[in-house]
Structures are given as C-alpha cells and as structure tokens.
All heavy atoms as a GROMACS GRO file, in nm:
protein
  405
    1MET      N    1   1.101  -4.399   0.106
    1MET     CA    2   1.199  -4.381   0.211
    1MET      C    3   1.192  -4.236   0.260
    1MET      O    4   1.189  -4.143   0.179
    1MET     CB    5   1.336  -4.415   0.156
    1MET     CG    6   1.440  -4.426   0.259
    1MET     SD    7   1.582  -4.504   0.179
    1MET     CE    8   1.684  -4.525   0.316
    2HIS      N    9   1.193  -4.214   0.389
    2HIS     CA   10   1.184  -4.082   0.449
    2HIS      C   11   1.320  -4.011   0.446
    2HIS      O   12   1.421  -4.068   0.488
    2HIS     CB   13   1.133  -4.092   0.592
    2HIS     CG   14   1.129  -3.961   0.663
    2HIS    ND1   15   1.040  -3.861   0.630
    2HIS    CD2   16   1.204  -3.910   0.764
    2HIS    CE1   17   1.060  -3.757   0.708
    2HIS    NE2   18   1.159  -3.784   0.791
    3ASP      N   19   1.320  -3.887   0.398
    3ASP     CA   20   1.442  -3.806   0.395
    3ASP      C   21   1.439  -3.710   0.514
    3ASP      O   22   1.356  -3.619   0.520
    3ASP     CB   23   1.449  -3.727   0.265
    3ASP     CG   24   1.575  -3.642   0.253
    3ASP    OD1   25   1.654  -3.638   0.348
    3ASP    OD2   26   1.593  -3.580   0.147
    4PRO      N   27   1.527  -3.726   0.614
    4PRO     CA   28   1.524  -3.641   0.733
    4PRO      C   29   1.559  -3.495   0.704
    4PRO      O   30   1.532  -3.406   0.785
    4PRO     CB   31   1.628  -3.704   0.827
    4PRO     CG   32   1.718  -3.782   0.737
    4PRO     CD   33   1.634  -3.825   0.619
    5PHE      N   34   1.616  -3.466   0.588
    5PHE     CA   35   1.651  -3.329   0.552
    5PHE      C   36   1.541  -3.260   0.472
    5PHE      O   37   1.553  -3.143   0.438
    5PHE     CB   38   1.783  -3.325   0.476
    5PHE     CG   39   1.898  -3.374   0.559
    5PHE    CD1   40   1.957  -3.496   0.533
    5PHE    CD2   41   1.946  -3.298   0.666
    5PHE    CE1   42   2.062  -3.542   0.610
    5PHE    CE2   43   2.050  -3.344   0.744
    5PHE     CZ   44   2.110  -3.466   0.716
    6ASP      N   45   1.437  -3.331   0.439
    6ASP     CA   46   1.324  -3.275   0.364
    6ASP      C   47   1.218  -3.231   0.464
    6ASP      O   48   1.127  -3.305   0.499
    6ASP     CB   49   1.267  -3.378   0.268
    6ASP     CG   50   1.154  -3.321   0.183
    6ASP    OD1   51   1.146  -3.197   0.170
    6ASP    OD2   52   1.075  -3.401   0.131
    7VAL      N   53   1.234  -3.108   0.514
    7VAL     CA   54   1.142  -3.056   0.615
    7VAL      C   55   1.084  -2.923   0.568
    7VAL      O   56   1.147  -2.849   0.492
    7VAL     CB   57   1.211  -3.036   0.752
    7VAL    CG1   58   1.256  -3.169   0.808
    7VAL    CG2   59   1.327  -2.940   0.740
    8THR      N   60   0.964  -2.896   0.611
    8THR     CA   61   0.900  -2.769   0.583
    8THR      C   62   0.899  -2.689   0.712
    8THR      O   63   0.851  -2.737   0.814
    8THR     CB   64   0.756  -2.790   0.533
    8THR    OG1   65   0.760  -2.869   0.416
    8THR    CG2   66   0.690  -2.657   0.503
    9LEU      N   67   0.956  -2.571   0.707
    9LEU     CA   68   0.959  -2.485   0.826
    9LEU      C   69   0.863  -2.371   0.805
    9LEU      O   70   0.866  -2.303   0.703
    9LEU     CB   71   1.101  -2.430   0.848
    9LEU     CG   72   1.210  -2.533   0.875
    9LEU    CD1   73   1.344  -2.462   0.888
    9LEU    CD2   74   1.179  -2.612   1.001
   10GLU      N   75   0.776  -2.350   0.901
   10GLU     CA   76   0.684  -2.237   0.895
   10GLU      C   77   0.667  -2.184   1.036
   10GLU      O   78   0.632  -2.257   1.128
   10GLU     CB   79   0.550  -2.277   0.838
   10GLU     CG   80   0.460  -2.157   0.820
   10GLU     CD   81   0.334  -2.190   0.744
   10GLU    OE1   82   0.342  -2.267   0.647
   10GLU    OE2   83   0.230  -2.138   0.783
   11ASP      N   84   0.697  -2.059   1.051
   11ASP     CA   85   0.686  -1.993   1.180
   11ASP      C   86   0.607  -1.866   1.158
   11ASP      O   87   0.657  -1.770   1.098
   11ASP     CB   88   0.827  -1.964   1.234
   11ASP     CG   89   0.827  -1.900   1.371
   11ASP    OD1   90   0.728  -1.833   1.406
   11ASP    OD2   91   0.927  -1.916   1.442
   12GLY      N   92   0.483  -1.864   1.204
   12GLY     CA   93   0.396  -1.750   1.182
   12GLY      C   94   0.451  -1.620   1.237
   12GLY      O   95   0.439  -1.514   1.175
   13ASP      N   96   0.513  -1.627   1.356
   13ASP     CA   97   0.571  -1.506   1.415
   13ASP      C   98   0.686  -1.453   1.329
   13ASP      O   99   0.698  -1.333   1.306
   13ASP     CB  100   0.621  -1.532   1.556
   13ASP     CG  101   0.509  -1.557   1.655
   13ASP    OD1  102   0.395  -1.511   1.629
   13ASP    OD2  103   0.534  -1.622   1.759
   14LEU      N  104   0.769  -1.543   1.282
   14LEU     CA  105   0.882  -1.503   1.197
   14LEU      C  106   0.833  -1.440   1.067
   14LEU      O  107   0.885  -1.337   1.023
   14LEU     CB  108   0.972  -1.622   1.168
   14LEU     CG  109   1.092  -1.594   1.076
   14LEU    CD1  110   1.182  -1.487   1.135
   14LEU    CD2  111   1.168  -1.721   1.048
   15ILE      N  112   0.732  -1.499   1.007
   15ILE     CA  113   0.676  -1.445   0.883
   15ILE      C  114   0.623  -1.303   0.907
   15ILE      O  115   0.646  -1.213   0.827
   15ILE     CB  116   0.567  -1.537   0.826
   15ILE    CG1  117   0.630  -1.667   0.777
   15ILE    CG2  118   0.490  -1.470   0.714
   15ILE    CD1  119   0.532  -1.776   0.741
   16GLY      N  120   0.554  -1.284   1.019
   16GLY     CA  121   0.503  -1.151   1.054
   16GLY      C  122   0.615  -1.049   1.071
   16GLY      O  123   0.604  -0.935   1.026
   17GLU      N  124   0.724  -1.090   1.137
   17GLU     CA  125   0.838  -1.000   1.157
   17GLU      C  126   0.903  -0.965   1.023
   17GLU      O  127   0.944  -0.850   1.002
   17GLU     CB  128   0.940  -1.064   1.250
   17GLU     CG  129   0.891  -1.072   1.394
   17GLU     CD  130   0.993  -1.137   1.486
   17GLU    OE1  131   1.113  -1.137   1.452
   17GLU    OE2  132   0.951  -1.185   1.592
   18VAL      N  133   0.914  -1.061   0.935
   18VAL     CA  134   0.973  -1.036   0.803
   18VAL      C  135   0.886  -0.937   0.725
   18VAL      O  136   0.937  -0.845   0.661
   18VAL     CB  137   0.993  -1.167   0.725
   18VAL    CG1  138   1.030  -1.140   0.580
   18VAL    CG2  139   1.100  -1.253   0.792
   19GLU      N  140   0.755  -0.954   0.734
   19GLU     CA  141   0.664  -0.861   0.664
   19GLU      C  142   0.677  -0.720   0.719
   19GLU      O  143   0.682  -0.622   0.642
   19GLU     CB  144   0.520  -0.910   0.676
   19GLU     CG  145   0.492  -1.034   0.594
   19GLU     CD  146   0.354  -1.091   0.618
   19GLU    OE1  147   0.282  -1.045   0.710
   19GLU    OE2  148   0.316  -1.184   0.544
   20LEU      N  149   0.685  -0.705   0.852
   20LEU     CA  150   0.700  -0.571   0.911
   20LEU      C  151   0.834  -0.509   0.871
   20LEU      O  152   0.841  -0.390   0.838
   20LEU     CB  153   0.690  -0.579   1.063
   20LEU     CG  154   0.552  -0.606   1.121
   20LEU    CD1  155   0.561  -0.625   1.272
   20LEU    CD2  156   0.456  -0.494   1.087
   21THR      N  157   0.940  -0.590   0.875
   21THR     CA  158   1.071  -0.539   0.837
   21THR      C  159   1.072  -0.496   0.691
   21THR      O  160   1.126  -0.390   0.656
   21THR     CB  161   1.179  -0.647   0.860
   21THR    OG1  162   1.176  -0.684   0.999
   21THR    CG2  163   1.318  -0.596   0.824
   22THR      N  164   1.011  -0.575   0.605
   22THR     CA  165   1.004  -0.541   0.463
   22THR      C  166   0.927  -0.412   0.443
   22THR      O  167   0.970  -0.324   0.365
   22THR     CB  168   0.935  -0.655   0.385
   22THR    OG1  169   1.009  -0.776   0.405
   22THR    CG2  170   0.927  -0.624   0.237
   23THR      N  171   0.817  -0.394   0.515
   23THR     CA  172   0.738  -0.272   0.505
   23THR      C  173   0.821  -0.151   0.548
   23THR      O  174   0.818  -0.046   0.483
   23THR     CB  175   0.611  -0.283   0.592
   23THR    OG1  176   0.536  -0.395   0.545
   23THR    CG2  177   0.526  -0.159   0.583
   24LEU      N  178   0.898  -0.165   0.656
   24LEU     CA  179   0.984  -0.055   0.701
   24LEU      C  180   1.093  -0.023   0.599
   24LEU      O  181   1.123   0.094   0.573
   24LEU     CB  182   1.049  -0.089   0.835
   24LEU     CG  183   0.963  -0.071   0.958
   24LEU    CD1  184   1.037  -0.123   1.082
   24LEU    CD2  185   0.924   0.075   0.978
   25ILE      N  186   1.152  -0.125   0.541
   25ILE     CA  187   1.258  -0.104   0.441
   25ILE      C  188   1.202  -0.029   0.320
   25ILE      O  189   1.265   0.064   0.269
   25ILE     CB  190   1.322  -0.238   0.399
   25ILE    CG1  191   1.402  -0.296   0.515
   25ILE    CG2  192   1.409  -0.221   0.274
   25ILE    CD1  193   1.447  -0.439   0.494
   26ILE      N  194   1.085  -0.069   0.275
   26ILE     CA  195   1.023  -0.002   0.160
   26ILE      C  196   0.992   0.143   0.194
   26ILE      O  197   1.021   0.234   0.116
   26ILE     CB  198   0.897  -0.077   0.114
   26ILE    CG1  199   0.937  -0.213   0.055
   26ILE    CG2  200   0.817   0.006   0.014
   26ILE    CD1  201   0.821  -0.307   0.032
   27ALA      N  202   0.933   0.167   0.312
   27ALA     CA  203   0.900   0.304   0.352
   27ALA      C  204   1.026   0.389   0.363
   27ALA      O  205   1.028   0.504   0.320
   27ALA     CB  206   0.825   0.303   0.485
   28ALA      N  207   1.132   0.333   0.419
   28ALA     CA  208   1.258   0.407   0.433
   28ALA      C  209   1.319   0.438   0.297
   28ALA      O  210   1.372   0.548   0.275
   28ALA     CB  211   1.356   0.330   0.519
   29SER      N  212   1.310   0.344   0.205
   29SER     CA  213   1.369   0.367   0.073
   29SER      C  214   1.291   0.471  -0.007
   29SER      O  215   1.347   0.536  -0.095
   29SER     CB  216   1.378   0.236  -0.005
   29SER     OG  217   1.251   0.190  -0.041
   30GLU      N  218   1.162   0.488   0.024
   30GLU     CA  219   1.080   0.586  -0.046
   30GLU      C  220   1.084   0.723   0.020
   30GLU      O  221   1.034   0.820  -0.038
   30GLU     CB  222   0.935   0.536  -0.054
   30GLU     CG  223   0.920   0.414  -0.142
   30GLU     CD  224   0.779   0.357  -0.141
   30GLU    OE1  225   0.698   0.396  -0.055
   30GLU    OE2  226   0.751   0.272  -0.228
   31SER      N  227   1.143   0.732   0.137
   31SER     CA  228   1.148   0.857   0.212
   31SER      C  229   1.268   0.940   0.170
   31SER      O  230   1.374   0.886   0.136
   31SER     CB  231   1.156   0.826   0.362
   31SER     OG  232   1.169   0.944   0.436
   32ASP      N  233   1.252   1.073   0.173
   32ASP     CA  234   1.363   1.162   0.140
   32ASP      C  235   1.464   1.173   0.254
   32ASP      O  236   1.577   1.211   0.234
   32ASP     CB  237   1.311   1.301   0.104
   32ASP     CG  238   1.235   1.301  -0.027
   32ASP    OD1  239   1.264   1.216  -0.113
   32ASP    OD2  240   1.146   1.386  -0.043
   33GLY      N  241   1.419   1.142   0.374
   33GLY     CA  242   1.507   1.151   0.492
   33GLY      C  243   1.478   1.036   0.586
   33GLY      O  244   1.420   0.935   0.548
   34ARG      N  245   1.516   1.056   0.710
   34ARG     CA  246   1.491   0.954   0.811
   34ARG      C  247   1.343   0.949   0.846
   34ARG      O  248   1.276   1.052   0.846
   34ARG     CB  249   1.571   0.982   0.937
   34ARG     CG  250   1.718   0.965   0.920
   34ARG     CD  251   1.790   0.991   1.049
   34ARG     NE  252   1.931   0.964   1.032
   34ARG     CZ  253   2.009   0.915   1.127
   34ARG    NH1  254   1.960   0.890   1.246
   34ARG    NH2  255   2.134   0.893   1.104
   35LEU      N  256   1.296   0.831   0.879
   35LEU     CA  257   1.158   0.817   0.926
   35LEU      C  258   1.152   0.863   1.071
   35LEU      O  259   1.241   0.831   1.150
   35LEU     CB  260   1.112   0.672   0.917
   35LEU     CG  261   1.102   0.610   0.778
   35LEU    CD1  262   1.069   0.462   0.789
   35LEU    CD2  263   0.999   0.682   0.694
   36THR      N  264   1.048   0.936   1.104
   36THR     CA  265   1.030   0.978   1.243
   36THR      C  266   0.976   0.860   1.324
   36THR      O  267   0.925   0.762   1.269
   36THR     CB  268   0.931   1.095   1.255
   36THR    OG1  269   0.802   1.049   1.214
   36THR    CG2  270   0.975   1.213   1.169
   37THR      N  271   0.986   0.872   1.454
   37THR     CA  272   0.931   0.770   1.542
   37THR      C  273   0.782   0.753   1.517
   37THR      O  274   0.730   0.641   1.514
   37THR     CB  275   0.957   0.806   1.690
   37THR    OG1  276   1.098   0.820   1.710
   37THR    CG2  277   0.903   0.700   1.784
   38GLU      N  278   0.714   0.864   1.496
   38GLU     CA  279   0.570   0.859   1.471
   38GLU      C  280   0.539   0.785   1.341
   38GLU      O  281   0.443   0.708   1.333
   38GLU     CB  282   0.511   1.001   1.467
   38GLU     CG  283   0.511   1.072   1.601
   38GLU     CD  284   0.648   1.130   1.640
   38GLU    OE1  285   0.737   1.146   1.552
   38GLU    OE2  286   0.666   1.156   1.760
   39GLU      N  287   0.620   0.807   1.238
   39GLU     CA  288   0.599   0.739   1.110
   39GLU      C  289   0.622   0.587   1.126
   39GLU      O  290   0.546   0.506   1.073
   39GLU     CB  291   0.692   0.794   1.003
   39GLU     CG  292   0.657   0.934   0.957
   39GLU     CD  293   0.763   0.994   0.867
   39GLU    OE1  294   0.883   0.985   0.900
   39GLU    OE2  295   0.723   1.049   0.763
   40ILE      N  296   0.726   0.552   1.199
   40ILE     CA  297   0.757   0.411   1.221
   40ILE      C  298   0.644   0.345   1.299
   40ILE      O  299   0.599   0.235   1.265
   40ILE     CB  300   0.892   0.395   1.294
   40ILE    CG1  301   1.006   0.440   1.201
   40ILE    CG2  302   0.912   0.250   1.339
   40ILE    CD1  303   1.140   0.451   1.270
   41ASP      N  304   0.595   0.412   1.403
   41ASP     CA  305   0.484   0.358   1.481
   41ASP      C  306   0.361   0.336   1.393
   41ASP      O  307   0.294   0.234   1.403
   41ASP     CB  308   0.447   0.452   1.597
   41ASP     CG  309   0.548   0.448   1.710
   41ASP    OD1  310   0.632   0.356   1.714
   41ASP    OD2  311   0.542   0.539   1.796
   42ARG      N  312   0.332   0.433   1.305
   42ARG     CA  313   0.217   0.421   1.216
   42ARG      C  314   0.235   0.303   1.122
   42ARG      O  315   0.144   0.223   1.100
   42ARG     CB  316   0.197   0.551   1.137
   42ARG     CG  317   0.078   0.548   1.044
   42ARG     CD  318   0.067   0.674   0.960
   42ARG     NE  319   0.191   0.711   0.892
   42ARG     CZ  320   0.240   0.653   0.782
   42ARG    NH1  321   0.176   0.553   0.726
   42ARG    NH2  322   0.352   0.694   0.728
   43ILE      N  323   0.353   0.288   1.065
   43ILE     CA  324   0.381   0.179   0.971
   43ILE      C  325   0.367   0.043   1.041
   43ILE      O  326   0.312  -0.051   0.985
   43ILE     CB  327   0.523   0.194   0.911
   43ILE    CG1  328   0.527   0.316   0.819
   43ILE    CG2  329   0.566   0.069   0.838
   43ILE    CD1  330   0.667   0.362   0.783
   44LEU      N  331   0.416   0.036   1.165
   44LEU     CA  332   0.410  -0.089   1.240
   44LEU      C  333   0.273  -0.114   1.303
   44LEU      O  334   0.244  -0.223   1.350
   44LEU     CB  335   0.517  -0.092   1.349
   44LEU     CG  336   0.662  -0.089   1.300
   44LEU    CD1  337   0.757  -0.085   1.418
   44LEU    CD2  338   0.691  -0.208   1.211
   45GLY      N  339   0.191  -0.010   1.305
   45GLY     CA  340   0.058  -0.025   1.362
   45GLY      C  341   0.056  -0.029   1.513
   45GLY      O  342  -0.027  -0.097   1.572
   46VAL      N  343   0.150   0.042   1.574
   46VAL     CA  344   0.155   0.047   1.721
   46VAL      C  345   0.123   0.187   1.770
   46VAL      O  346   0.144   0.286   1.701
   46VAL     CB  347   0.293   0.004   1.776
   46VAL    CG1  348   0.324  -0.139   1.738
   46VAL    CG2  349   0.403   0.095   1.726
   47ALA      N  350   0.071   0.192   1.891
   47ALA     CA  351   0.040   0.321   1.952
   47ALA      C  352   0.166   0.371   2.024
   47ALA      O  353   0.239   0.293   2.085
   47ALA     CB  354  -0.073   0.306   2.051
   48PRO      N  355   0.192   0.501   2.016
   48PRO     CA  356   0.310   0.554   2.087
   48PRO      C  357   0.294   0.539   2.237
   48PRO      O  358   0.183   0.544   2.290
   48PRO     CB  359   0.314   0.701   2.044
   48PRO     CG  360   0.180   0.731   1.987
   48PRO     CD  361   0.118   0.602   1.945
   49VAL      N  362   0.406   0.520   2.304
   49VAL     CA  363   0.407   0.509   2.449
   49VAL      C  364   0.413   0.649   2.507
   49VAL      O  365   0.501   0.729   2.470
   49VAL     CB  366   0.529   0.427   2.496
   49VAL    CG1  367   0.536   0.422   2.647
   49VAL    CG2  368   0.526   0.288   2.436
   50PRO      N  369   0.321   0.685   2.598
   50PRO     CA  370   0.326   0.819   2.656
   50PRO      C  371   0.453   0.836   2.741
   50PRO      O  372   0.500   0.742   2.804
   50PRO     CB  373   0.201   0.826   2.744
   50PRO     CG  374   0.141   0.691   2.746
   50PRO     CD  375   0.213   0.605   2.647
   51HIS      N  376   0.508   0.956   2.737
   51HIS     CA  377   0.628   0.986   2.815
   51HIS      C  378   0.591   0.998   2.961
   51HIS      O  379   0.490   1.058   2.997
   51HIS     CB  380   0.693   1.116   2.767
   51HIS     CG  381   0.744   1.108   2.628
   51HIS    ND1  382   0.857   1.038   2.596
   51HIS    CD2  383   0.699   1.159   2.512
   51HIS    CE1  384   0.880   1.046   2.466
   51HIS    NE2  385   0.784   1.120   2.411
   52GLN      N  386   0.673   0.940   3.047
   52GLN     CA  387   0.650   0.949   3.191
   52GLN      C  388   0.738   1.058   3.250
   52GLN      O  389   0.850   1.079   3.206
   52GLN     CB  390   0.681   0.815   3.259
   52GLN     CG  391   0.592   0.704   3.214
   52GLN     CD  392   0.628   0.574   3.285
   52GLN    OE1  393   0.712   0.571   3.371
   52GLN    NE2  394   0.561   0.467   3.245
   53ARG      N  395   0.687   1.126   3.349
   53ARG     CA  396   0.766   1.231   3.416
   53ARG      C  397   0.791   1.193   3.558
   53ARG      O  398   0.725   1.127   3.622
   53ARG     CB  399   0.693   1.363   3.410
   53ARG     CG  400   0.690   1.415   3.269
   53ARG     CD  401   0.632   1.555   3.266
   53ARG     NE  402   0.621   1.600   3.131
   53ARG     CZ  403   0.692   1.700   3.082
   53ARG    NH1  404   0.776   1.765   3.157
   53ARG    NH2  405   0.678   1.737   2.958
   0.00000   0.00000   0.00000
C-alpha cells in the first residue's frame, strides 16, 4: 500500500545553499572579528562587483 506521506525531498539548489551557509557559519565562528566583504566573497567563491561611479 502506498503511503502519501512517505516522500523523499531533494533540492540540489537548497543543498548548495545550506552548504554555503554552513561554510560561512564555520568561518565566522573561527574568526576573531567580523568577516570582511572580501573574506565572504572568497568563502562563497564569488568575484567582487566593481564599484560604479
């Protein structure tokens, strides 16, 4: 008999976001102060956005 409440949920994007958030939490907990924007960008693997004038 099929149980409608027995479902497996997997969302690759969500898993990726959880991993990034976990990495940031660990880095923040190991830091003596606040993480800089540059440190956060490096941890997330993103390039900084150039400032526009």
